[in-house]
N, C-alpha and C positions, 0 to 999 in steps of 0.2 A: 748322786745329784749334787750339783754345785750350790752352795749357800752364798747368796749375795749379801753385800753390805746392807742393802735395804731390808732384806729378810731378817738379818740379825737385829737391825734397829727396831723393826716391828715387834719382834719377839721380846726384846728388852722393854719396850714401851708397854706391852701387854702385861709383863711381869710387875713392873714398878708403877705403872699407871693403868690399871685394869679398866676396861670399859664396863659401864653399867647402863642398862636400858633406862631412858628417861621416863618411860611409862611405868614399869613395874620394878625397876632396880635389879633385874636379873643380870648376872655377870656375863660378859663376853661380847656384848654389842650395845650400841647406843639406841637401837630400835629392834626389839625382838620380833619374831614373826607373829606371836600372839597379839602384841600391842599394835603391830602394823595392820592386822586384820580388823582392828577397831576404827581405823581411820576412814573407812568407807570410800575407797578409791572409786571415782566415777567411771562407769561403763557406758556413759551417755555423752554425746556431744551435740550441741546446738550451734549453728553458724552464728558468729558474732563479728560484725563488720563495722568499722569506723571509716573515717575519711582516708586514713593512710594504712590502717591495719586491715588486711584481708580476712583474718580470722584470729581466734584466740583459743588455745587449749590450756586447761588447768586440771590438775589431778584430783584435788580435794577442795572442800570449802574451808574457810578459816575459823569456823565456829567451834570445831573440836578443840578442847583445851590442850590436848597433846600435840596437835600439829602447830598450834600457836607457840607452845613451849619449845618445840624442836627448832622452828624457824628463828625464834628469838635467841636461843642458845647458839645458833649458827651465825647470827649477825651482831650480837652484842656480848659483852663479857659474860662468861669466860671464853667466848669465841671458839667453839668446837668445830674446827675446820673439817674434821673427819665426818661430820654430818652430811657432807656433800653426797656421799654414796647412798645412804638410806633415803635421803630426800629426792635425789635424782631417780631412784628406783620407783618412787611413786609416779613420776611422770612416765617412765618406761612402761609400768604396768597399765597406766591409763591409756596410753597410745596403743598398746597391744590389745586391751579390752575392746576398744572401739575400731580396731583394725586399721589404724592409721600409721603403723610403723614403716610402711613402704612409701609414705609420702615424702620422705627425705631425699628421694632420687633427684639428682641434679640440683641440689640446694646446698646452702652453707649455713652454719650457725654463727651468730654474733651475740655475745653477751652484752647486756647493758653495762656500760663502763662506770667506774668510780672516779671522782675527782682525786687528784694526787694526794692531797692532805688526808682525805678519808681513807684512801688505799693504804697509806703509810700507817695510819692509826690501826686499821683492822689487820693489815698484813696480807690480805688476800681479797680478791673480788668474789663475793659469794655467787654471783651470776656466772662468772667464768668457771668456777669450780663445778657448778652444776652442768655447765656446757661441756666441760671436758669429759665428764662421765657419759653424757648423751652422745658426744662425738665418737667416743671409743665404742660404745655399744652399737650404734647405728652405722658406724663406718662413714661418717660424714665430716667434711672439713670444718674446723672452727677457726674463725678469723678474729684475732685480738689486736690487729694493727690497722683497723679501719675506722671504728667508731670510738671517739674520745670525748670525755667530759672536761670542758675547759672552764666552766663557771663554778665557783665555790658556792653552792646552794645550801640552804638549810635542809636538815633531814626532813624528808616528806612525812615521816611518821609523827613529827611534832606539829604538823599543820592541819588545819581544818580543810574540808573538801574544796572550798572556794579559793583557798590560798595556794594549793598545790600546782595548779596549771601555771599561775603567774610565776611561782618560784622556779620552775624547771624551764621556762621559756628561754630559748637561746643558749641552753647549757651544753649542747653537743656540737661537734664538728666531725667531718669525714676526711680521712686521709687515704691515700692509695685507692682512689676512686675507681680505677680500672679493675680492681678485684671484685667489685659488686655490680658493675654495669650489666643490666639485663639478667641479673641473678635473682633466684628465689631465696629469700632470707627468712630464717627462723630466728626471731629475736628473743633471747632468753633473759628472764628475770626471776626473782623469787616469789613476789606477790603482785597481783593486779588488784588495785583498790579503785581509785578513780580513773586509772589508766593514763594519767598525765605523763609519766615517764616514758612508757612505751609509745604513746601517740606522738610525743615530741621527737623521740629517737627515730620512729618510723618516718616521720615527715622529712627529716634531713637525709635519711637513707634514700627515700623516694626521689627527692630533689637531686641527689647525687647519681641517680640512674638505675637504682634497684628496680627490678620488675615487679616483685610482689613481696610483702612483708607479713609474716604470721607470728603472733606472739605465743610463747610457751612459758608457763609459770607453774610453780608448785601448787599455789593456792590462790583462790579468788576471795577477796574480803569486801565487806561493806565498810564504808569510811569510818563508822564508829567502832568497828572491830580492830582496825589497824591505826589506832591513834594513841600515842604516848606523849601526853603533854609534858613540857619541861618541868622538872622539879625545882 
């Protein structure tokens, strides 16, 4: 069997920088199966419709301290990019539990974009990394050249509920409009709190000709659960 450079790199990283479960510190993975079983992945779905979102799927609630820890380690220093796989697996499990994995037929995935400065700071777009895993698993195209964030907004997590909608207003634009005309779009993000980001993104995609937009996130949070005031 041929050993690729990526395989060698992964082996070396595992040797010198071993993974430990963020739940129980067991070596070998960032989320072990025992701790994953404690996250209570939802096997239930209730239709959720807004003006521009046709529906919303979320795998877990944000109340569990472990899911909050995993998502924060994914988005904030030390920025564990590899958490994309275990976090995306929660969405996959949820969609399979409710029997919706076949709903991706004739659709595309679009990740919620980051503004350039934020992307440079983080080094990756967390929604895009989640989307890549879903795209590979469900064999569905992911479009990263359509929806762009052009406004340098404040971090939503630093804002109270009433400020988030105003902050994100006019932040997105669409390019390559022909790629989404009359398309069914699954809009990917990490957390749905007030919904300001997905609703604003959905509106501009709908205006650009998308047929239907459905949100998919890891977790749904109450505003007070997803609020980190500036220190």
